[in-house]
C-alpha positions as CSV (number, residue, x, y, z in Angstrom):
1,M,14.7,-2.8,15.3
2,A,11.2,-4.0,16.4
3,S,10.3,-5.5,13.0
4,S,13.2,-8.0,13.3
5,L,11.3,-9.6,16.2
6,K,8.1,-10.6,14.5
7,N,5.9,-11.1,11.4
8,L,4.3,-7.8,10.9
9,S,1.4,-9.3,9.0
10,D,-0.1,-11.1,12.0
11,F,-3.7,-9.7,12.4
12,S,-4.8,-12.1,15.0
13,H,-5.0,-9.4,17.6
14,I,-7.6,-7.3,15.7
15,Q,-11.1,-7.8,14.2
16,V,-10.7,-7.2,10.5
17,Q,-13.9,-5.8,9.0
18,N,-15.5,-7.2,5.8
19,A,-14.4,-5.7,2.5
20,E,-17.3,-6.9,0.5
21,K,-19.0,-3.5,-0.2
22,F,-15.8,-1.5,-0.9
23,K,-14.0,-0.5,-4.1
24,F,-10.2,-0.2,-4.0
25,A,-7.6,1.1,-6.3
26,I,-4.1,-0.3,-5.9
27,V,-1.5,1.9,-7.4
28,V,1.7,0.0,-7.7
29,S,5.2,1.0,-8.8
30,Q,6.9,-0.9,-11.6
31,W,10.3,0.0,-10.2
32,N,11.7,-2.9,-8.1
33,A,9.1,-5.1,-9.7
34,Q,10.3,-8.3,-7.9
35,V,9.3,-6.6,-4.6
36,T,6.3,-4.6,-5.7
37,G,4.8,-7.6,-7.5
38,A,4.9,-9.5,-4.2
39,L,3.4,-6.5,-2.4
40,L,0.6,-6.4,-5.0
41,N,-0.1,-10.1,-4.6
42,G,-0.3,-9.6,-0.8
43,A,-2.7,-6.6,-1.1
44,I,-5.0,-8.5,-3.4
45,E,-5.0,-11.5,-1.2
46,G,-5.7,-9.4,1.9
47,I,-8.7,-7.8,0.3
48,L,-10.1,-11.1,-1.1
49,K,-9.7,-13.1,2.1
50,N,-11.6,-10.5,4.0
51,G,-14.6,-10.6,1.7
52,G,-13.5,-8.2,-1.1
53,Q,-14.6,-8.8,-4.6
54,E,-12.1,-9.1,-7.5
55,E,-14.3,-6.8,-9.7
56,N,-14.0,-4.1,-7.1
57,I,-10.2,-3.9,-7.3
58,D,-8.5,-1.7,-10.0
59,I,-4.8,-2.0,-10.4
60,I,-2.9,1.0,-11.7
61,E,0.8,0.6,-12.6
62,V,3.0,3.6,-12.4
63,P,6.7,3.9,-13.3
64,G,8.2,4.5,-9.8
65,S,7.3,5.3,-6.2
66,Y,7.3,9.0,-6.8
67,E,4.5,8.5,-9.4
68,L,2.3,6.8,-6.8
69,I,1.2,10.3,-5.8
70,S,-0.1,11.2,-9.2
71,G,-1.5,7.7,-9.7
72,A,-3.5,8.0,-6.5
73,D,-4.8,11.4,-7.4
74,I,-5.8,10.3,-10.9
75,A,-7.6,7.3,-9.4
76,L,-9.6,9.4,-7.0
77,R,-10.3,12.1,-9.5
78,N,-11.8,9.7,-12.1
79,K,-13.5,7.0,-10.1
80,D,-15.4,6.5,-6.8
81,F,-13.0,4.4,-4.8
82,D,-13.4,3.8,-1.1
83,A,-9.7,3.7,-0.6
84,V,-6.4,3.7,-2.6
85,I,-3.5,1.5,-1.7
86,C,-0.1,2.8,-2.8
87,L,2.6,0.1,-3.1
88,G,6.3,0.8,-3.8
89,C,9.8,0.1,-2.8
90,V,12.7,2.6,-2.4
91,I,16.0,1.0,-1.6
92,Q,18.9,3.1,-0.2
93,G,21.6,3.8,-2.7
94,E,24.8,5.8,-2.5
95,T,23.3,9.2,-2.8
96,R,20.7,11.3,-1.0
97,H,18.2,10.6,-3.7
98,F,16.6,8.0,-1.3
99,D,15.9,10.6,1.3
100,F,14.3,13.0,-1.1
101,I,12.1,10.4,-2.8
102,C,10.9,8.8,0.5
103,D,10.1,12.2,2.0
104,A,8.2,13.4,-1.1
105,V,6.3,10.1,-1.5
106,A,5.2,10.1,2.2
107,N,4.1,13.8,2.1
108,G,2.5,13.4,-1.4
109,I,0.4,10.4,-0.4
110,S,-0.9,12.1,2.7
111,N,-1.7,15.3,0.7
112,V,-3.8,13.2,-1.8
113,A,-5.7,11.7,1.1
114,I,-6.5,15.1,2.5
115,K,-7.3,16.6,-0.9
116,H,-9.9,13.9,-1.6
117,N,-11.0,13.1,1.9
118,K,-10.5,9.4,1.3
119,P,-8.1,6.9,2.8
120,V,-4.9,6.7,0.8
121,I,-2.7,4.0,2.3
122,F,1.1,4.2,2.4
123,G,2.4,0.7,1.5
124,V,5.9,1.8,0.5
125,L,8.9,0.0,1.7
126,T,11.9,2.1,2.5
127,T,14.8,-0.3,3.1
128,D,18.6,-0.4,3.2
129,N,18.8,-3.3,0.7
130,L,16.9,-5.8,-1.4
131,E,17.0,-8.5,1.3
132,Q,15.2,-6.3,3.8
133,A,12.6,-5.5,1.1
134,M,12.0,-9.1,0.3
135,D,11.7,-9.9,4.0
136,R,8.8,-7.4,4.1
137,A,7.2,-8.5,0.7
138,G,6.2,-12.0,1.7
139,G,9.3,-13.0,3.6
140,K,10.0,-13.5,7.2
141,H,8.4,-10.2,8.3
142,G,5.2,-10.8,6.4
143,N,3.8,-8.7,3.5
144,K,3.5,-5.0,3.7
145,G,1.0,-5.2,0.8
146,E,-1.4,-7.3,2.9
147,E,-0.9,-4.9,5.8
148,A,-1.8,-2.0,3.5
149,A,-4.9,-3.9,2.3
150,I,-6.1,-4.5,5.9
151,T,-5.5,-0.8,6.7
152,A,-7.5,0.2,3.6
153,I,-10.4,-2.0,4.7
154,Q,-10.4,-0.7,8.3
155,M,-10.1,2.9,7.1
156,S,-12.9,2.5,4.6
157,H,-15.2,1.4,7.4
158,I,-14.1,4.4,9.5
159,S,-14.7,6.7,6.6
160,K,-18.2,5.4,6.0
161,K,-19.1,5.5,9.7
162,Y,-18.0,9.1,10.4
């Protein structure tokens, strides 16, 4: 697996734009809170260290990863955000539930982006176990929350430009 070779949150190879003028919603799952809390911290840090303003970040907690879809839709329906960052964690269990949830969340998030014509960022970990999740939530492979924030910043610039 390629991610086992590096820290995925290394942005030294790209020019990250300034987030100062943008408003973000972060929709975060309460399920697997140890992981999603770390993702949330990474996302907030990613926005702030790239010029974003705390008052321009709204945090919306939803029960689970499936509800990220509704949370993102509600956010965009009710406020003028430049981008929505969806943060969740689905860990493989003994049933096929994992497959159905991961597929539904990925498709649902992309559908919300298309519906509202706004960047809706997929910051959902889909891992085999808790250790892999923690490795990607501030551990040895970086923080997917920070990656999602950088993606939201970059996509907000693209959305305004075109």
